[in-house]
TIKESE-245576 format. One line per field, with one value per residue: residue number from 1; residue in three letters; x negated, z, y negated of N, C-alpha, C, CB in turn. Coordinates in nm, 3 decimals, m for minus. Atoms other than C-alpha are relative to their C-alpha. Glycine has a CB too. Layout:
// TIKESE-245576
n (NUM  ...) $
res (ala  ...) $
nX (X  ...) $
nZ (Z  ...) $
nY (Y  ...) $
caX (X  ...) $
caZ (Z  ...) $
caY (Y  ...) $
cX (X  ...) $
cZ (Z  ...) $
cY (Y  ...) $
cbX (X  ...) $
cbZ (Z  ...) $
cbY (Y  ...) $
END
This chain:
// TIKESE-245576
n (1  2  3  4  5  6  7  8  9  10  11  12  13  14  15  16  17  18  19  20  21  22  23  24  25  26  27  28  29  30  31  32  33  34  35  36  37  38  39  40  41  42  43  44  45  46  47  48  49  50  51  52  53  54  55  56  57  58  59  60  61  62  63  64  65  66  67  68  69  70  71  72  73  74  75  76  77  78  79  80  81  82  83  84  85  86  87  88  89  90  91  92  93  94  95  96  97  98  99  100  101  102  103  104  105  106  107  108  109  110  111  112  113  114  115  116  117  118  119  120  121  122  123  124  125  126  127  128  129  130  131  132  133  134  135  136  137  138  139  140  141  142  143  144  145  146  147  148  149  150  151  152  153  154  155  156  157  158  159  160  161  162  163  164  165  166  167  168  169  170  171  172  173  174  175  176  177  178  179  180  181  182  183) $
res (met  ser  ala  val  ser  thr  pro  leu  ile  thr  ala  glu  glu  phe  gly  arg  arg  pro  glu  pro  ala  asp  gly  ser  lys  glu  glu  leu  val  lys  gly  met  ile  val  thr  ile  pro  pro  pro  lys  ala  leu  his  gly  leu  thr  gln  thr  leu  ile  ala  ser  leu  leu  leu  gly  phe  val  arg  pro  arg  arg  leu  gly  trp  val  ala  thr  glu  ser  gly  thr  val  leu  glu  ser  asp  pro  asp  thr  ile  arg  gly  pro  asp  val  ala  phe  tyr  ser  ile  thr  his  leu  pro  ala  pro  pro  ile  asp  tyr  phe  glu  ile  ala  pro  asp  leu  val  val  glu  val  leu  ser  pro  asp  asp  arg  arg  ser  arg  val  arg  asp  lys  ile  arg  glu  tyr  ile  ser  ala  gly  val  arg  leu  val  trp  leu  val  asp  pro  glu  thr  arg  thr  val  leu  glu  tyr  arg  gly  ser  leu  arg  gly  thr  glu  tyr  asp  glu  ser  asp  thr  ile  thr  gly  ala  asp  val  leu  pro  asp  phe  ser  cys  arg  val  ala  glu  leu  phe  pro) $
nX (m0.085  0.083  m0.049  m0.051  0.075  m0.068  0.080  0.056  m0.053  0.095  m0.033  m0.109  m0.124  m0.027  m0.050  m0.137  m0.092  m0.067  0.046  m0.082  m0.117  0.006  0.096  0.134  0.103  0.063  0.128  0.038  0.131  0.048  m0.111  m0.110  m0.069  0.005  m0.099  0.039  m0.116  0.019  0.078  m0.073  0.004  0.132  0.078  m0.046  0.036  0.146  0.027  m0.042  0.090  0.129  m0.020  m0.015  0.132  0.082  m0.058  0.028  0.140  0.026  m0.078  0.046  0.133  m0.019  0.098  m0.056  m0.136  m0.023  m0.121  m0.036  m0.061  m0.011  0.068  0.134  0.053  0.134  0.061  m0.074  0.014  m0.137  m0.014  m0.027  m0.045  m0.022  m0.056  0.059  m0.084  0.038  0.117  0.045  0.065  0.071  m0.033  0.112  m0.022  m0.137  m0.039  m0.145  m0.059  m0.076  m0.143  m0.014  0.098  0.136  0.083  0.135  0.002  0.008  0.127  m0.024  m0.121  m0.033  m0.098  m0.046  m0.034  m0.127  0.021  m0.011  0.101  0.101  0.134  0.057  m0.064  0.052  0.141  m0.004  m0.040  0.116  0.097  m0.049  0.023  0.144  0.039  m0.056  0.073  m0.041  0.122  m0.023  m0.124  m0.028  m0.100  m0.050  m0.079  m0.075  m0.013  0.125  0.039  0.135  0.016  0.118  0.037  0.082  0.062  0.064  0.027  m0.095  0.049  m0.073  0.041  m0.121  m0.015  m0.117  m0.068  0.085  0.097  m0.038  0.020  0.021  m0.026  0.131  0.029  m0.124  m0.064  0.092  m0.057  m0.120  0.021  m0.104  0.008  m0.078  m0.128  m0.093  m0.061  m0.106  m0.111) $
nZ (0.000  0.009  m0.070  0.087  m0.025  0.031  0.100  m0.040  0.076  0.023  m0.061  0.079  m0.038  m0.138  0.003  0.052  m0.097  m0.087  m0.139  m0.083  m0.058  m0.146  m0.051  m0.017  0.092  0.073  0.064  0.093  m0.041  0.095  0.083  m0.081  m0.078  m0.145  m0.062  m0.132  m0.060  m0.021  m0.122  m0.120  m0.028  m0.035  0.124  0.089  m0.058  0.012  0.143  0.038  m0.064  0.070  0.133  m0.018  m0.033  0.121  0.097  m0.047  0.032  0.144  0.092  0.015  0.062  0.132  0.007  0.061  m0.026  m0.113  0.028  m0.096  0.053  0.145  0.064  0.054  0.063  m0.051  0.076  0.119  0.055  m0.031  m0.049  m0.140  m0.026  m0.142  m0.035  m0.128  m0.085  0.041  0.090  0.057  0.131  0.030  0.129  0.092  0.060  0.049  0.017  m0.012  m0.052  0.100  m0.023  m0.041  m0.103  0.008  0.072  m0.056  m0.145  m0.079  m0.065  m0.142  m0.031  m0.141  m0.030  m0.138  m0.047  m0.066  m0.098  0.059  0.104  m0.023  0.022  0.123  0.113  0.000  0.044  0.145  0.062  m0.007  0.097  0.132  0.016  0.015  0.130  0.107  0.004  m0.103  m0.071  m0.143  m0.048  m0.143  m0.052  m0.116  m0.089  m0.091  m0.134  m0.076  0.029  0.053  0.145  0.053  0.124  0.090  0.107  0.102  m0.043  m0.100  m0.133  m0.045  m0.117  m0.076  m0.069  m0.087  0.006  m0.048  0.107  0.117  0.127  0.109  0.135  0.054  0.129  0.078  m0.032  m0.083  m0.085  m0.073  m0.124  m0.102  m0.112  0.027  m0.071  0.084  0.100  m0.061  m0.055) $
nY (0.118  0.120  0.119  0.106  0.123  0.125  0.072  0.129  0.112  0.110  0.129  0.058  m0.070  0.038  0.137  0.004  m0.060  0.098  0.001  m0.089  0.067  m0.004  0.097  m0.057  0.048  m0.109  0.022  m0.107  m0.048  m0.101  m0.042  m0.051  0.103  m0.016  0.088  0.048  0.068  0.143  0.027  0.041  0.144  0.051  m0.007  0.107  0.131  0.013  0.017  0.135  0.096  m0.006  0.058  0.145  0.056  m0.003  0.091  0.136  0.031  m0.019  0.085  0.139  0.002  m0.062  m0.107  m0.120  m0.046  m0.088  m0.078  m0.104  m0.122  0.006  m0.112  0.020  m0.121  m0.026  m0.108  m0.043  m0.136  0.041  0.138  0.031  0.136  0.026  0.130  0.040  0.086  0.136  m0.002  0.127  m0.010  0.124  0.062  m0.024  m0.132  m0.006  0.140  0.017  m0.123  m0.075  m0.021  m0.140  m0.038  0.051  m0.097  0.002  m0.019  0.123  0.029  m0.032  m0.076  m0.015  m0.104  0.005  m0.134  m0.028  m0.106  m0.133  m0.020  m0.103  0.056  m0.054  0.068  0.136  m0.008  m0.025  0.126  0.090  m0.054  0.039  0.144  0.025  m0.058  0.085  0.126  0.096  0.039  0.016  m0.063  0.010  m0.094  0.073  m0.085  0.087  m0.059  0.021  0.138  m0.007  m0.004  m0.067  0.067  m0.081  0.079  m0.082  m0.137  m0.048  0.035  0.117  0.077  0.027  0.128  0.006  0.129  0.109  0.028  0.079  m0.071  0.095  m0.047  m0.041  0.064  m0.001  0.128  0.078  0.105  m0.045  m0.074  0.017  m0.094  m0.121  0.014  0.076  m0.088  m0.076  0.081) $
caX (0.000  m0.145  m0.112  0.092  m0.120  0.014  m0.089  m0.314  m0.184  m0.367  m0.378  m0.150  0.110  0.083  0.145  0.471  0.619  0.881  0.788  0.905  1.253  1.162  0.897  0.605  0.282  0.131  m0.226  m0.373  m0.665  m0.848  m0.529  m0.304  m0.042  m0.093  0.197  0.124  0.397  0.457  0.219  0.334  0.368  0.018  m0.140  0.070  0.009  m0.367  m0.372  m0.183  m0.406  m0.725  m0.587  m0.491  m0.837  m1.008  m0.767  m0.813  m1.186  m1.179  m0.904  m1.024  m1.370  m1.233  m1.444  m1.203  m0.899  m0.773  m0.519  m0.333  m0.245  m0.300  m0.396  m0.763  m0.901  m1.206  m1.269  m1.172  m1.117  m0.962  m0.834  m0.834  m0.636  m0.655  m0.467  m0.702  m0.531  m0.719  m0.963  m1.169  m1.272  m1.536  m1.448  m1.795  m1.695  m1.327  m1.260  m0.882  m0.662  m0.507  m0.137  m0.174  m0.425  m0.763  m1.011  m1.323  m1.422  m1.363  m1.662  m1.514  m1.264  m1.093  m0.919  m0.713  m0.697  m0.361  m0.324  m0.239  m0.531  m0.758  m1.125  m1.220  m0.968  m1.090  m1.454  m1.369  m1.203  m1.506  m1.732  m1.513  m1.534  m1.912  m1.955  m1.737  m1.964  m1.788  m2.064  m1.904  m1.643  m1.488  m1.306  m1.093  m0.952  m0.675  m0.656  m1.023  m1.050  m1.366  m1.494  m1.729  m1.915  m2.059  m2.304  m2.372  m2.404  m2.206  m2.413  m2.182  m2.263  m2.008  m1.891  m1.665  m1.437  m1.713  m1.926  m1.920  m1.878  m1.994  m1.924  m2.292  m2.402  m2.046  m1.893  m2.185  m2.096  m1.786  m1.792  m1.544  m1.527  m1.408  m1.137  m0.984  m0.902  m0.648  m0.302) $
caZ (0.000  m0.095  0.097  m0.059  m0.102  m0.101  m0.414  m0.356  m0.457  m0.586  m0.447  m0.732  m0.647  m0.279  m0.359  m0.537  m0.237  m0.033  0.319  0.585  0.710  1.070  1.100  1.110  0.929  0.659  0.538  0.255  0.368  0.097  m0.108  0.180  0.350  0.724  0.925  1.233  1.477  1.524  1.777  2.131  2.287  2.437  2.108  1.906  2.143  2.142  1.763  1.720  1.965  1.790  1.447  1.578  1.726  1.402  1.182  1.397  1.328  0.963  0.809  0.895  0.770  0.455  0.518  0.375  0.465  0.785  0.739  0.965  0.869  0.499  0.274  0.185  m0.063  0.103  m0.115  m0.457  m0.595  m0.363  m0.260  0.092  0.188  0.545  0.705  0.968  1.264  1.177  0.892  0.770  0.405  0.327  0.049  m0.094  m0.157  m0.230  m0.378  m0.389  m0.200  m0.406  m0.448  m0.410  m0.196  m0.114  m0.348  m0.151  0.203  0.465  0.622  0.970  1.087  1.425  1.542  1.860  2.053  2.155  2.454  2.226  1.982  1.951  1.980  1.691  1.458  1.558  1.509  1.162  1.078  1.194  0.988  0.681  0.736  0.773  0.469  0.264  0.351  0.644  0.817  1.158  1.339  1.673  1.853  2.110  2.410  2.584  2.874  2.977  2.841  2.653  2.296  2.122  1.844  1.546  1.305  1.016  1.223  1.464  1.754  1.935  2.183  2.460  2.592  2.892  2.964  3.134  2.814  2.508  2.165  1.846  1.477  1.424  1.065  0.939  1.109  1.226  1.503  1.607  1.968  2.246  2.584  2.552  2.806  2.549  2.323  2.568  2.663) $
caY (0.000  m0.338  m0.660  m0.939  m1.250  m1.602  m1.792  m2.091  m2.432  m2.737  m3.089  m3.197  m2.930  m3.017  m3.384  m3.303  m3.122  m3.308  m3.413  m3.167  m3.257  m3.168  m3.440  m3.198  m3.277  m3.060  m3.034  m2.830  m2.617  m2.423  m2.406  m2.294  m2.512  m2.556  m2.699  m2.907  m3.012  m3.384  m3.541  m3.592  m3.937  m3.975  m3.867  m4.113  m4.403  m4.339  m4.309  m4.636  m4.820  m4.703  m4.792  m5.137  m5.199  m5.095  m5.289  m5.600  m5.578  m5.466  m5.679  m6.032  m5.940  m5.773  m5.465  m5.209  m5.006  m4.845  m4.566  m4.325  m3.968  m4.041  m3.752  m3.732  m3.479  m3.324  m3.018  m2.886  m2.538  m2.438  m2.778  m2.918  m3.227  m3.349  m3.636  m3.780  m3.944  m4.265  m4.328  m4.621  m4.656  m4.917  m5.161  m5.096  m4.733  m4.799  m5.146  m5.092  m4.847  m4.565  m4.503  m4.127  m3.938  m4.081  m3.910  m4.003  m3.919  m4.187  m4.358  m4.309  m4.048  m4.051  m3.735  m3.751  m3.425  m3.288  m3.056  m2.762  m2.813  m2.513  m2.610  m2.379  m2.547  m2.892  m2.790  m2.655  m2.985  m3.185  m2.956  m3.025  m3.401  m3.398  m3.168  m3.405  m3.699  m3.866  m4.059  m4.107  m3.894  m3.974  m3.693  m3.872  m3.686  m3.883  m3.637  m3.662  m4.018  m3.929  m3.956  m3.715  m3.894  m3.706  m3.870  m3.636  m3.317  m3.103  m3.230  m3.464  m3.736  m3.773  m4.108  m4.159  m4.451  m4.650  m4.641  m4.864  m4.708  m4.875  m4.849  m4.764  m4.830  m4.767  m5.070  m5.283  m5.526  m5.326  m5.217  m5.160  m4.997  m4.638  m4.720  m4.959  m4.663  m4.526  m4.653) $
cX (m0.089  0.067  0.047  m0.078  0.082  m0.085  m0.047  0.064  m0.106  0.045  0.117  0.134  0.043  0.063  0.142  0.102  0.070  m0.058  0.090  0.112  m0.008  m0.101  m0.139  m0.092  m0.059  m0.134  m0.025  m0.142  m0.038  0.116  0.121  0.061  m0.005  0.097  m0.042  0.121  m0.027  m0.077  0.091  m0.030  m0.142  m0.091  0.035  m0.038  m0.150  m0.038  0.032  m0.093  m0.135  0.012  0.012  m0.133  m0.088  0.052  m0.026  m0.143  m0.022  0.070  m0.050  m0.136  0.002  m0.102  0.052  0.139  0.002  0.134  0.024  0.070  0.022  m0.085  m0.132  m0.050  m0.145  m0.075  0.087  m0.033  m0.055  0.003  0.029  0.037  0.029  0.061  m0.056  0.093  m0.023  m0.123  m0.031  m0.074  m0.063  0.038  m0.114  0.012  0.136  0.052  0.150  0.059  0.080  0.148  0.024  m0.100  m0.132  m0.084  m0.145  0.011  m0.001  m0.142  0.007  0.131  0.015  0.106  0.032  0.042  0.139  m0.024  0.001  m0.099  m0.096  m0.136  m0.060  0.058  m0.053  m0.145  m0.007  0.033  m0.117  m0.107  0.041  m0.027  m0.147  m0.049  0.048  m0.069  0.045  m0.123  0.014  0.136  0.010  0.109  0.042  0.091  0.072  0.011  m0.124  m0.053  m0.147  0.004  m0.128  m0.028  m0.094  m0.051  m0.076  m0.037  0.105  m0.051  0.067  m0.064  0.128  m0.008  0.121  0.052  m0.082  m0.103  0.058  m0.032  m0.013  0.039  m0.126  m0.026  0.122  0.077  m0.092  0.074  0.131  m0.045  0.120  m0.028  0.087  0.136  0.104  0.072  0.122  0.110  m0.004) $
cZ (0.000  0.072  m0.103  0.033  m0.042  m0.103  0.055  m0.083  m0.010  0.074  m0.074  0.036  0.141  0.005  m0.051  0.097  0.081  0.141  0.082  0.069  0.153  0.061  0.023  m0.109  m0.070  m0.056  m0.092  0.035  m0.089  m0.077  0.074  0.083  0.148  0.058  0.143  0.061  0.018  0.129  0.116  0.030  0.027  m0.123  m0.091  0.050  m0.013  m0.145  m0.045  0.058  m0.071  m0.138  0.010  0.029  m0.125  m0.103  0.039  m0.026  m0.151  m0.087  m0.010  m0.070  m0.142  m0.027  m0.069  0.049  0.122  m0.026  0.112  m0.075  m0.151  m0.063  m0.065  m0.057  0.046  m0.080  m0.120  m0.032  0.098  0.071  0.150  0.010  0.149  0.016  0.134  0.080  m0.033  m0.089  m0.046  m0.129  m0.031  m0.138  m0.101  m0.068  m0.067  m0.014  0.013  0.053  m0.109  0.033  0.052  0.111  m0.020  m0.064  0.047  0.151  0.070  0.053  0.148  0.010  0.151  0.011  0.148  0.040  0.062  0.097  m0.061  m0.115  0.041  m0.035  m0.131  m0.123  m0.012  m0.049  m0.150  m0.075  m0.002  m0.101  m0.143  m0.027  m0.028  m0.136  m0.116  m0.008  0.098  0.087  0.151  0.035  0.149  0.033  0.136  0.083  0.102  0.142  0.085  m0.016  m0.042  m0.153  m0.030  m0.135  m0.079  m0.112  m0.093  0.042  0.104  0.143  0.043  0.120  0.073  0.070  0.091  0.005  0.055  m0.106  m0.106  m0.124  m0.110  m0.134  m0.071  m0.132  m0.092  0.016  0.091  0.073  0.067  0.125  0.090  0.112  m0.035  0.067  m0.082  m0.103  0.053  0.055  0.152) $
cY (m0.123  m0.117  m0.102  m0.127  m0.120  m0.074  m0.135  m0.110  m0.109  m0.125  m0.064  0.065  m0.038  m0.139  m0.013  0.058  m0.110  0.007  0.091  m0.078  m0.006  m0.095  0.057  m0.052  0.122  m0.045  0.118  0.040  0.118  0.063  0.053  m0.113  0.037  m0.102  m0.031  m0.071  m0.149  m0.024  m0.039  m0.147  m0.052  m0.001  m0.117  m0.139  m0.026  m0.027  m0.142  m0.106  m0.005  m0.064  m0.152  m0.067  m0.007  m0.099  m0.146  m0.044  m0.003  m0.104  m0.143  m0.012  0.059  0.110  0.125  0.029  0.092  0.069  0.100  0.113  m0.003  0.109  m0.039  0.131  0.017  0.105  0.031  0.144  0.101  m0.135  m0.006  m0.147  m0.010  m0.138  m0.043  m0.090  m0.146  0.013  m0.141  0.031  m0.135  m0.051  0.019  0.136  0.010  m0.144  m0.027  0.131  0.073  0.004  0.141  0.031  m0.073  0.110  m0.002  0.018  m0.135  m0.020  0.036  0.076  0.004  0.109  m0.008  0.141  0.002  0.114  0.141  0.024  0.110  m0.057  0.050  m0.070  m0.143  m0.002  0.025  m0.129  m0.099  0.045  m0.040  m0.149  m0.030  0.053  m0.085  m0.136  m0.105  m0.027  m0.006  0.060  m0.023  0.101  m0.055  0.090  m0.088  0.055  m0.023  m0.141  m0.007  m0.001  0.078  m0.063  0.091  m0.090  0.094  0.141  0.039  m0.019  m0.129  m0.066  m0.040  m0.135  0.009  m0.142  m0.117  m0.042  m0.093  0.082  m0.104  0.063  0.044  m0.072  0.000  m0.130  m0.081  m0.113  0.040  0.072  m0.023  0.099  0.121  m0.008  m0.074  0.086  0.073  m0.091  m0.008) $
cbX (0.097  m0.027  m0.111  0.154  m0.134  0.023  0.082  m0.154  0.129  m0.014  m0.122  m0.029  m0.018  m0.129  m0.090  0.007  m0.075  0.154  m0.001  m0.087  0.128  m0.030  0.049  0.006  m0.111  0.091  m0.116  0.012  m0.002  m0.078  m0.046  m0.049  0.148  m0.146  0.141  m0.125  0.035  0.137  m0.103  m0.038  0.087  m0.063  0.025  0.148  0.041  m0.071  0.081  0.143  m0.020  m0.050  0.126  0.098  m0.069  m0.004  0.152  0.029  m0.094  0.045  0.144  m0.008  m0.100  m0.008  m0.047  m0.089  0.057  0.001  m0.011  0.091  0.131  m0.042  0.089  m0.097  0.010  0.009  m0.021  m0.032  m0.088  0.067  0.110  m0.122  0.128  m0.133  0.153  m0.134  m0.028  m0.030  0.024  m0.091  0.102  m0.151  0.030  m0.134  m0.013  0.091  m0.046  0.065  0.091  m0.054  0.081  m0.019  m0.022  m0.055  0.006  m0.074  m0.123  0.100  m0.039  0.005  m0.005  0.050  m0.053  0.118  m0.104  0.113  0.105  0.140  m0.077  0.030  m0.092  0.024  0.153  0.010  m0.075  0.104  0.120  m0.059  m0.010  0.150  0.047  m0.079  0.056  0.148  0.008  0.121  m0.047  m0.006  0.004  0.044  m0.057  0.075  m0.089  0.138  0.027  m0.106  0.026  m0.073  m0.006  0.020  m0.067  0.081  m0.096  m0.120  m0.145  0.031  m0.156  0.141  m0.086  0.025  0.014  m0.034  0.130  m0.071  m0.045  m0.074  0.117  m0.147  0.068  m0.006  m0.116  0.088  0.140  m0.114  0.022  0.089  m0.132  0.144  0.046  m0.076  m0.022  m0.073  m0.101  m0.055  0.134) $
cbZ (0.122  m0.147  0.092  0.018  m0.074  0.129  m0.129  m0.015  0.067  m0.152  m0.001  m0.150  m0.011  0.084  m0.084  m0.131  0.095  0.004  0.058  0.106  m0.043  0.044  0.127  m0.003  0.074  m0.114  0.105  m0.150  0.150  0.074  m0.092  0.093  m0.047  0.057  m0.003  m0.008  0.136  0.004  m0.025  0.122  0.119  0.111  m0.074  m0.017  0.149  0.052  m0.083  0.046  0.148  m0.013  m0.067  0.113  0.109  m0.060  m0.013  0.147  0.066  m0.043  0.044  0.136  0.086  m0.111  0.138  0.027  m0.124  0.138  m0.136  0.113  0.067  m0.053  m0.102  0.108  m0.157  0.144  0.087  m0.120  m0.121  0.087  m0.076  0.092  m0.086  0.081  0.004  m0.023  0.150  0.125  m0.121  0.101  m0.113  0.010  0.020  0.073  0.105  0.095  m0.133  m0.138  0.121  m0.010  m0.131  m0.121  m0.002  0.142  m0.149  m0.036  0.042  0.117  m0.018  0.087  m0.061  0.063  m0.038  0.018  0.101  m0.104  0.108  m0.050  m0.028  m0.084  0.117  m0.008  0.017  0.141  0.077  m0.034  0.073  0.144  0.013  m0.013  0.126  0.115  m0.014  0.022  m0.134  0.087  m0.050  0.041  m0.034  0.040  0.011  m0.043  0.073  m0.054  m0.011  m0.044  0.123  0.051  m0.062  m0.012  0.029  m0.058  0.059  m0.045  0.057  m0.025  0.003  0.032  m0.040  0.102  m0.101  0.142  0.074  0.129  m0.065  m0.003  m0.030  m0.004  m0.080  m0.020  m0.069  0.041  0.068  m0.087  m0.080  m0.089  0.071  m0.061  0.137  0.047  0.132  m0.070  m0.048  0.110  m0.044) $
cbY (0.000  m0.036  m0.061  m0.021  0.002  m0.087  m0.022  m0.001  m0.055  m0.028  m0.094  0.016  0.154  0.004  m0.084  0.076  0.097  0.026  m0.144  0.070  0.072  0.139  m0.056  0.155  m0.082  0.050  m0.017  m0.046  0.041  0.109  0.103  0.115  m0.016  m0.019  0.064  m0.096  0.064  m0.074  m0.110  0.090  m0.031  0.085  0.135  0.008  m0.006  0.127  0.102  m0.026  0.037  0.146  0.058  m0.030  0.084  0.141  0.024  m0.009  0.102  0.139  m0.001  m0.065  0.079  m0.106  0.036  0.119  0.074  m0.079  0.072  m0.056  0.023  m0.139  0.061  m0.054  m0.008  0.043  0.127  m0.091  m0.002  0.106  m0.070  0.034  m0.037  0.012  0.003  m0.071  0.027  m0.094  0.093  m0.079  0.043  0.021  m0.149  m0.009  0.109  0.084  m0.048  m0.039  m0.031  0.142  m0.024  0.096  0.151  m0.041  m0.028  m0.134  0.085  0.004  m0.149  m0.129  0.144  m0.135  0.142  m0.102  0.049  0.035  m0.008  0.021  m0.132  0.129  0.037  0.152  m0.001  m0.063  0.113  0.110  m0.061  m0.003  0.155  0.030  m0.077  0.066  0.142  m0.020  m0.055  0.055  m0.132  m0.151  0.154  m0.146  0.148  m0.129  0.106  m0.025  0.150  0.099  m0.090  0.126  m0.145  0.157  m0.139  0.121  m0.109  m0.066  0.014  0.146  m0.015  0.037  m0.127  0.111  m0.118  0.051  0.008  0.041  0.131  m0.138  0.101  m0.047  m0.108  0.154  0.070  0.119  0.022  m0.058  m0.124  0.094  m0.045  0.022  m0.066  0.126  m0.072  m0.111  0.100  0.087  0.059) $
END
């Protein structure tokens, strides 16, 4: 007896699908659809606060684009589309925002941990971001009020709420206390 395999879909096919009626989020991972439940309140509040802080820095300086949960093509054949909680795209790499999915990797990705996130799944996601060329990843944990920062490798540097985090060479001159990232 042979196993039935699910056919892989492309980014284009994924983009034509309707949004889930139940409010869940979908990502395409190596051609397979992965469904993620809607974020809980603390996750959403943290995500919004971080996006606001970054947008407040980026927009007046016309440095680029800040997006939340917007599809980004990270791999092709099979295709992977992730929707980072928050992403920054430098205007030097992306002069105008696309109408469809982002076709280039963000310069900065922020992922906010949820209590039910599996560490292995999050680590895989960070690996995908780094492999795609994301220069700076912040993994934000609202429960422990910490941030793990990744700069081009899977070796993270941990910051707690008494520390200051910077935009490094991705967003020079951006800095804030880690405590400011949490509601």
